[in-house]
N, C-alpha and C positions, 0 to 999 in steps of 0.2 A: 058478607060481613058478619062477624061473630058478635052479635049484639046481646047486651045484658040489660034487663030492666029492673031486676031486683037481686038482692043478696040475702043469704041467711045469716042470722047472728053467729059470730065466730068466723065468718069468711073475711078474707081480705076483700075490700071493695073499692080501694082508691090508692093511687100513688101520686106524689107531687115532688117538685123540685124547688128547693130554696137556693137561690143563686145570687152571686155578687154582681151579675150582669144579665138582667132579664132579656134585653134586646139581643145581646150576643148569644145567649143560650138558646133563645127561640130560633134564631137563624141557624145555629148548629144542629138542633134537633129536627128542624124542617129539612135540612140537607141529609141528615142521617136516616130519618124515619118517614119523611114525607108528611109531616103534620103541619097544621096551621094554628096560629095564635088567635085567641078570642078573649076579650076582656070579660071579667066577671061582672054580672049586672049589679047595679046598685050604686051607692055613694062611694066614690073613690077613697074618702077618708075612712070608711069602714072596711073596704076590701084591701086597702094598703098595697095597691099595685098587683094584687093577685089576679090571675087569669087562667085560661085553660089551653091545653094543646088538643086540637081536634082533628078528626079524620072523617071526611064526608059529612061534616056538620055535627058529628057525635063526639062527646068528650072522651078523651083517652087518658089524660093526666092533668094535674094542676101545675102551675109555675108562678113563682113570686119572688120578691127580693128577700134576702136574709134580713132578720128583724133586729139585729144588734151589730155593733161595730166589731165584736169579737166573733161573729158568726162566719161560717164557711159554707161553701156550696155543697149540697148533699141531697140525695133522693131519700124519700121516706115512704113506707107502706102503712096503710091504715086498715084496721080491723073493724068491722061493723059490730056494734054492741047495742043492747037494748037500753042500757042506763049507763051513761058515761061516768057519772059521779060514783055509782056503786062499783063499776069496773076499776076506776082509779083507786078506790079504797081497797079493793081486793088485791090489786097489784102491790100496794104497800104491805099488806098482810102477808103476801107471798114472797117478800124479800126484795121487791122492786121499789121504784119511786116514781113520783110525778115530776116531769121536767117543766111542763106548763099546763094550765087549764085545770079542770074542764072550763071551757068558755063557749058562749053561743056564737055561731057563725052568722054573718050578715044574711039578710033576706029570708029569715026563718028557715035556713038551710039545714040546721041541726046543731049538735053540740060536740065539741072536739077536745081532745087532750093529746099530749105527747108524753109517753111513759118511757121509763128505762127499766128493762127487765132485771132479773136478779144479778146478772153479770155486767150490766151497763149498756146493753144494746138498745138503741132508740126504736120504739115502735109506736105508731099512732093508733088512736081509737076514734071512731066517729059514731055518734048516735044520729042516724039519718032522719031527716025530716023531708025538706024539699030537695036536698042534694041527692041525685040518683046514684052516685058512684060512677065508676067507669062504664061508659055506654058501649064501648067496643073493646074487646079483649081477644087474646089467643089467635091473632092473625098478624101478618107482617105490618109493621108500623104501630103496633099496639103493645101494651103491657102483657106479658105472658106469665110471669112467675115471680115470687119473692122467696129468698133463701137465706136462712140464718146461718151465719158463720160464728161459731162459739167454741170456747175452750172447755166448756162443761156441758156436754150433751145431756147427761143424766139430769143435771140441774135445770137445764132448759126445758126438758120434758116435764119436770115437776112444776115449774113456774107456769108454762103455757097451758098445762093441764089444769092446774088449780084456778087460773084466772079466766081462761077461755073455753075449757072443756075439751081441749085438743088431745089427740093421741098421735103417736108417731110409729111408723112401720117402714121397713125397707121393701122396695119393689124392684124387680129385675130390670125394668125399663129406666130406673133412675140412675144417675151417674154413680160410680163407685163411691162408697162411703157416705152417701146421702140418705137420710131417712125422710119420709114424706109425712107431712101433717095432715090429719083428717079431723073433721068435725061433722056432727049430724046435720044433714040438710045441705051440705056443700055440693056444688055443681062443677067443680074443676076436674077434668079427666085424670090429671096427674096428682090429685090431692091439692090442697089449697096452698101449699108451699113446702119448702124443704128445710133441712137442718144438716149441717156438716161441721165436724170438729176441725178447728184450726190446728194443724199439725204438719209434720213432714217438711215439704219444701216451701210451705207458706212462710212469709216473713214473720219473725218472732214478735215484731212490734205491731202487727195487725190487730186492731181492736175488735172486739165482738161487734157485729153489725148485721143488718138485714140488707142483702143484695136485692136490687130491682133489675129484672130481666125484661128486655123488649125483644119481640120476635122480628127477625129480618128474613128476607128472601135468601140471601147468600151472606154468610158471616164474613168471608174474606173480602167481598166487595164492599160491605158496610165498613169494615176496618179501613180500607183504602180511602173511602169517602171521609171517614172521621179523622184520620191522621192528616189528610190533606187540609182539613179545616182546623187543625191545631190540637187535636186530641192525642193522647199517648196510650199505648197498649200496656195494660198492667198485667194481663195474664192471657195465655192462649195465642191463637185459637187452637182448640183441641177437639177431637171427636169423642163423644160419650154416647151411651145408648139412646139418650133423649134427643141428641142432635149435635150440632157443632157450636161450641160456646167460646166466648171471649169476654174479658173485662177491660173496659177503657176508663181513662180519666179524661173528662171533657175539658175544653179550654178554660173553664172557670174553676176546675178542680174537683168537680163532683164525680164520684165513681158510679159507673153504669155498666150493666152487663147485657150481652147480646146472645141470642140463640137462634140458629137456623134449625127449626124444630122438626123432630121426627115423632113427637107425641101423637097419639090418636086424636081424631077430631073431637071437639068438645061435645059433651052429652047434651 
């Protein structure tokens, strides 16, 4: 099991799903990834139906209901920061905005906000306290990677560099056209995430967004399980140097990506 007990500031440390049907989505991801549901501890009025997807008793991701009538199902990635309020202010100064927060999490777990980068892509931040982040990563059934789809790669480099201290480089093991984000102290073998320009054969109406990738043993078999359970294939499967990838739309409408990984083992 690829367990993590701590994350460096500037690293992605958590992913979660806001969904229109928590029970249905939990059943779907159990069948797709082999995860189990666990309620978040504390007052239900505070947690507002939020819970965890777990593997071997360890937290893999969060799951909860969308919080407004206009909301839609979506996965989100969260970056660890030392000061959520200061980071939210820095995002505004760099051309982004604050969608909600910063707010304190229940049970002294930390402080969280959802930002929009300079192009409008949503990205979360979390000032960790008792919340440990994802406890299992980089193995089948767990979160593997987050990847930014953007129409302004140079602008994204400026924004994430200014706000989080990130740099971006290309690596031969990365899929074609993808640059890899790095930050001092990170422990992801492939960098802490990627960035790719929206162009070519991709839909013109695709908005800038962060993709969330989960690792699976066999991408084609995972697609068969997913489509049998009501998901749709949005892209792929295709082979890239990092592995075999595909993007799905789950039965509740959230976009989620899969990778049968050929990355090296985590450091």
